[in-house]
LUMVEX-224954 format. One line per 3 residues: number of its first residue (from 1); for each residue x, y, z of N, C-alpha, C, O, CB. Coordinates in steps of 0.2 Angstrom, whole numbers, plus 2048, in hexadecimal, padded with zeros to 3 digits. Glycine has a CB too. Layout:
N
NUM> X:Y:Z:X:Y:Z:X:Y:Z:X:Y:Z:X:Y:Z  ...
END
This chain:
135
1> 7FE:5B2:087:801:5AC:08D:800:5AB:094:7FE:5AF:098:807:5AC:08D  802:5A6:095:802:5A3:09D:806:5A7:09F:80A:5AA:09B:804:59B:09F  806:5A7:0A7:80A:5AB:0AC:810:5A4:0A9:80E:59F:0A7:807:5AC:0B6
4> 819:5A6:0AA:81E:5A0:0A8:820:59D:0B0:822:5A0:0B6:826:5A4:0A2  820:597:0AF:822:595:0B5:82B:594:0B7:830:594:0B3:81E:58E:0B5  82B:593:0BE:831:595:0BF:836:591:0BC:834:58B:0BA:831:596:0C6
7> 83C:593:0BC:842:58E:0B8:849:58D:0BD:84A:591:0C1:844:592:0B0  84C:589:0BB:851:589:0C0:856:586:0BA:855:581:0B5:850:582:0C9  85C:58B:0BB:863:589:0B4:86B:587:0B9:86D:58A:0BE:865:594:0AD
10> 86D:584:0B6:875:584:0BA:87A:58A:0B9:879:58C:0B3:87A:57E:0B8  87E:58C:0BD:883:591:0BA:885:58F:0B7:885:593:0B2:888:594:0BE  889:588:0B4:88B:587:0B0:886:586:0AB:889:589:0A6:88F:584:0B2
13> 881:583:0A9:87D:584:0A2:87C:58F:0A2:87E:591:09D:872:57E:0A3  87B:591:0A4:87B:598:0A6:87F:59A:0A3:87D:59B:09D:87B:59B:0AB  885:59A:0A4:88D:59B:0A1:88C:59B:09A:88A:5A0:096:893:595:0A3
16> 88C:594:09A:88B:590:091:886:594:08C:887:597:087:887:587:091  881:595:090:87C:597:08C:87E:5A0:08A:87F:5A2:084:874:597:091  87F:5A2:090:882:5AA:08D:887:5AA:08A:887:5B0:087:885:5AE:091
19> 88B:5A6:089:890:5A7:084:88E:5A6:07C:88F:5A9:077:894:5A2:086  88A:5A1:07E:886:59F:076:881:5A4:073:880:5A4:06D:881:59A:077  87F:5A8:077:87A:5AD:075:87D:5B4:074:87A:5B9:073:874:5AD:07B
22> 884:5B3:074:888:5BC:073:88A:5BB:06D:88B:5C0:069:890:5BE:079  88A:5B3:069:88D:5B5:062:885:5B2:05D:886:5AF:057:896:5AF:061  87E:5B3:060:87A:5B1:05E:876:5B8:05C:875:5BD:05F:878:5AC:062
25> 873:5B8:052:871:5BC:051:869:5C0:055:865:5BC:057:873:5BC:04B  868:5C4:055:861:5C7:058:85D:5C4:054:85D:5C3:04E:85F:5CF:057  857:5C0:05A:852:5BB:057:84D:5BC:05E:850:5BC:063:854:5B1:056
28> 848:5BC:05C:842:5BB:062:844:5B5:066:843:5B6:06C:83B:5B9:05F  846:5AD:062:848:5A8:065:84D:5AA:06B:84B:5A9:071:84C:5A2:060  852:5AD:06C:857:5B0:06F:857:5B5:074:85A:5B6:079:85B:5B2:06B
31> 852:5B9:071:851:5BD:076:84B:5BB:07B:84A:5BE:081:850:5C4:074  847:5B4:079:844:5B2:07F:848:5AD:083:846:5AB:088:83E:5AE:07C  84E:5AA:080:852:5A6:083:856:5AB:089:858:5AA:08E:857:5A1:07D
34> 857:5B1:086:85B:5B7:08A:857:5B6:091:85A:5B5:096:85A:5BE:087  851:5B7:090:84B:5BA:095:84B:5B2:09A:84D:5B1:0A0:840:5BB:08F  848:5AE:095:84B:5A9:09D:84E:5A8:0A1:84C:5A7:0A7:84D:5A4:09D
37> 856:5AA:09E:85B:5A8:0A0:85A:5AE:0A7:85B:5AB:0AD:861:5A8:09A  858:5B5:0A5:858:5BA:0AA:853:5B8:0AE:852:5BC:0B2:857:5C1:0A8  84F:5B3:0AE:84A:5B3:0B5:84C:5AB:0B8:84A:5A9:0BD:83F:5B4:0B2
40> 850:5A9:0B5:851:5A4:0BA:854:5A3:0BE:858:5A7:0BE:852:5A0:0B9  854:59D:0C3:853:59C:0CA:85C:597:0C8:85C:593:0C4:84A:598:0D0  863:59A:0CB:869:599:0C9:86C:595:0CF:86C:597:0D5:86B:59E:0C7
43> 86E:58F:0CD:871:589:0D2:876:586:0CF:877:585:0C9:86C:583:0D4  87B:586:0D4:880:580:0D1:87F:57A:0CF:87B:576:0D2:885:580:0D5  883:577:0CA:880:571:0C6:880:56A:0CC:87D:565:0CB:884:56F:0BE
46> 884:56C:0D2:885:566:0D8:87C:567:0DB:877:563:0DA:88D:569:0DF  87B:56B:0DC:873:56E:0DF:86C:56E:0DC:867:56F:0DF:873:575:0E0  86E:56C:0D3:868:56C:0CF:864:567:0D0:866:561:0CE:86A:56C:0C8
49> 85D:567:0D2:858:562:0D3:858:55D:0CD:859:560:0C7:851:566:0D4  857:556:0CE:858:552:0C8:84F:553:0C3:84D:551:0BE:85C:549:0CA  84E:555:0C5:847:557:0C1:847:55E:0BB:842:561:0B9:840:559:0C7
52> 84D:55E:0B9:84B:565:0B8:850:565:0B1:856:563:0B2:84D:56C:0BF  84C:567:0AB:850:567:0A6:856:56C:0A4:855:572:0A6:84D:567:0A1  85B:56A:0A2:863:56D:0A3:864:56C:09C:860:569:098:86A:569:0AA
55> 86C:56E:09A:86D:56D:093:871:567:093:875:565:098:872:574:090  86E:564:08B:86E:55D:08B:86C:558:090:86D:552:08F:873:55C:08B  868:55A:094:861:554:097:85E:54E:090:85E:551:08B:85A:558:09A
58> 85C:54B:091:857:547:08E:853:547:090:852:542:094:858:542:08F  84C:54C:08F:845:54C:090:840:54B:08C:83F:54D:087:845:550:091  83A:547:08F:834:547:08E:830:54C:08F:831:550:094:832:542:08F
61> 82B:54D:089:827:554:088:821:552:085:821:54F:080:82B:559:084  81A:555:087:816:556:083:815:55B:080:819:560:081:811:556:085  80F:55B:07B:80E:560:078:805:564:078:802:563:073:811:55E:072
64> 803:567:07D:7FD:568:07B:7F8:566:076:7FB:568:071:7FC:56C:07B  7F2:563:076:7EF:563:06E:7F2:55C:06A:7F0:55B:064:7F2:56A:06A  7F6:559:06D:7FA:553:06C:7FC:54D:070:7FF:54E:075:7FF:555:06A
67> 7F9:547:06E:7FA:541:073:800:53F:073:802:53C:078:7F7:53B:071  804:541:06D:80B:53F:06F:80F:542:073:80F:548:074:80D:53F:06B  816:53E:076:819:540:07C:821:541:078:821:53D:073:819:539:083
70> 824:544:078:82C:545:075:830:544:079:82F:545:07F:82E:54C:073  837:541:076:83D:541:07B:841:542:076:843:53F:071:83E:539:080  845:548:078:84C:54B:075:84F:54D:07B:84D:54E:081:84C:552:06F
73> 857:54E:076:85C:552:07D:85D:558:07A:85C:55A:074:863:550:07F  85E:55D:081:85C:563:07E:865:564:07E:869:563:083:855:567:082  866:567:078:86D:569:077:870:56F:073:86D:572:06F:870:564:075
76> 875:570:074:876:575:072:877:576:068:879:571:064:87B:576:077  876:57C:066:876:57A:05E:87D:577:05B:87D:575:055:873:581:059  882:577:05E:887:574:05B:886:56D:05C:889:568:059:88F:577:05E
79> 882:56B:061:881:562:060:87B:55F:05C:879:55A:05C:87F:55F:066  87A:564:058:874:562:053:878:55F:050:87D:562:04F:86E:567:04F  875:558:04D:879:554:049:874:551:044:875:54B:042:87D:54F:04D
82> 86E:555:043:869:551:03E:863:54B:042:85D:549:040:86E:54B:038  865:54A:048:861:545:04C:85E:549:04F:85F:54E:051:863:53F:050  856:542:04C:84F:546:050:84C:546:055:846:545:056:84A:546:04D
85> 854:545:05B:853:543:062:858:54A:065:85B:549:06A:855:53A:063  859:54F:062:85A:554:066:857:55B:062:855:55C:05C:862:554:068  858:55F:067:853:566:066:859:56C:068:85C:56C:06E:84B:566:06C
88> 85A:56F:064:85F:576:068:85B:579:06A:855:579:068:864:57B:064  85F:57C:071:85C:581:076:85A:588:071:855:58C:073:864:583:07C  85C:589:06B:85C:58E:068:855:58C:065:852:592:063:863:590:063
91> 851:587:064:84B:587:060:848:58A:064:84A:58A:06A:848:582:05E  842:58C:061:83C:590:066:83A:588:06B:839:58A:070:833:594:061  839:583:06B:837:57E:06F:83E:57E:075:83D:57E:07B:835:577:06A
94> 843:57E:071:847:57C:077:84A:580:07A:84F:57E:07E:84B:578:075  848:588:079:848:58E:07E:843:58F:084:843:594:088:847:594:07B  83F:589:083:839:589:088:838:583:08D:835:582:091:833:58A:083
97> 83E:57F:089:83E:57A:08E:843:57A:094:841:578:099:83E:573:08A  84A:57E:093:84E:57E:097:84B:582:09D:847:587:09D:855:57F:095  84F:57D:0A3:84C:580:0AB:845:57D:0AD:842:57E:0B2:84C:589:0AC
100> 842:57A:0A8:83A:57A:0AC:83C:573:0B0:842:570:0B0:832:578:0A4  837:571:0B3:838:569:0B6:831:567:0B5:82C:56A:0B3:83B:567:0C0  832:55F:0B8:82C:55B:0B6:827:55D:0B7:827:55E:0BD:82B:556:0B7
103> 821:55E:0B2:81C:55D:0B6:818:564:0B5:812:565:0B5:81E:55B:0BE  81E:56A:0B3:81D:570:0B0:819:570:0A9:819:56B:0A5:824:572:0AE  817:576:0A8:816:579:0A1:819:57F:09F:81C:583:0A3:80E:57A:09F
106> 818:580:099:819:585:096:815:588:092:814:584:08D:81E:584:094  813:58E:091:812:590:089:815:595:088:816:59A:08B:80B:592:088  818:595:080:81C:597:07C:81C:598:075:819:594:071:820:594:07E
109> 81F:59D:073:81D:59F:06C:820:599:068:824:595:06B:820:5A6:06A  81D:597:061:820:594:05F:81F:596:056:81E:59B:054:81D:58E:061  821:590:052:822:592:04E:81A:595:04A:814:593:04C:826:58D:04A
112> 81B:59B:044:813:59E:041:80F:59F:047:809:59D:047:80F:597:03C  813:5A4:04D:810:5A6:051:80C:5A1:056:809:5A4:05B:80E:5AA:04E  80B:59B:054:806:599:05A:80A:597:060:810:597:061:802:592:058
115> 807:597:062:808:595:06B:807:590:06D:801:58D:06D:803:598:06F  80E:58D:06F:80E:585:072:810:585:079:815:587:07C:813:581:06F  80A:57E:07C:80D:57D:082:80E:577:083:80B:572:082:809:57E:087
118> 814:576:087:819:571:088:818:570:090:816:574:094:820:574:085  818:56A:091:816:566:095:81E:560:097:81F:55B:093:80F:563:092  822:561:09E:827:55B:09E:826:556:0A2:826:556:0A9:82D:55C:0A0
121> 825:551:09F:822:54C:0A1:829:547:0A5:828:544:0AB:81F:549:09B  82D:547:0A2:834:544:0A5:83C:546:0A4:83D:549:09F:835:53E:0A3  841:544:0A9:847:548:0A7:848:540:0A8:847:53C:0AC:84C:54E:0AD
124> 84B:53F:0A3:84D:537:0A3:855:536:0A4:858:531:0A5:84B:532:09B  858:53D:0A3:860:53C:0A3:861:544:0A5:85D:547:0A2:864:539:09A  865:547:0A7:868:54E:0AC:870:54C:0AD:872:548:0B1:863:54F:0B5
127> 873:54F:0A8:87A:551:0AA:87C:551:0B1:880:54D:0B4:87C:558:0A7  879:553:0B3:879:556:0BA:87B:551:0BF:880:54F:0C1:872:559:0BC  873:54F:0C0:873:549:0C4:877:543:0C3:877:53E:0C7:86E:548:0C4
130> 87A:543:0BD:880:53E:0BA:885:540:0BC:889:53B:0BC:880:53C:0B3  887:544:0BE:88E:548:0BF:892:549:0BB:898:549:0BC:892:545:0C4  88F:549:0B4:892:54D:0AC:892:555:0AD:88D:558:0AD:88B:54C:0A4
133> 898:55A:0AF:897:560:0B0:89B:562:0A8:89A:568:0A7:89A:563:0B8  89E:55F:0A4:89F:55F:09E:89D:55F:097:8A1:55F:093:8A3:55D:09E  898:55F:096:892:560:091:891:567:090:88D:569:08C:88B:55C:092
END
């Protein structure tokens, strides 16, 4: 895989994600998310740049080898309700998205051992930008 791009996480998301991970069984996805959190640049929620993917952000992204752009809300597993518009941070692609900025790409292990290349095209809604720190 290519070198990982820099990522930014808020102190609030970091605390919530660490608490979530404490209760998860060991898996490749959990370990990858833990690694992402360890390498992240951490900032206060009020200082989060508005082009960064944070928890509960509505984002658009594209996948290499696809002409399609996807728009999803990155959410906690408890918020998955069967909607096709949501993706869990514990899904392989969800853990790849957290902390990326618009225009950044990341290569990430996907299902069946295939490597996925994801590019962030827009952050349409970000709780920090909206002043919503309760999500």
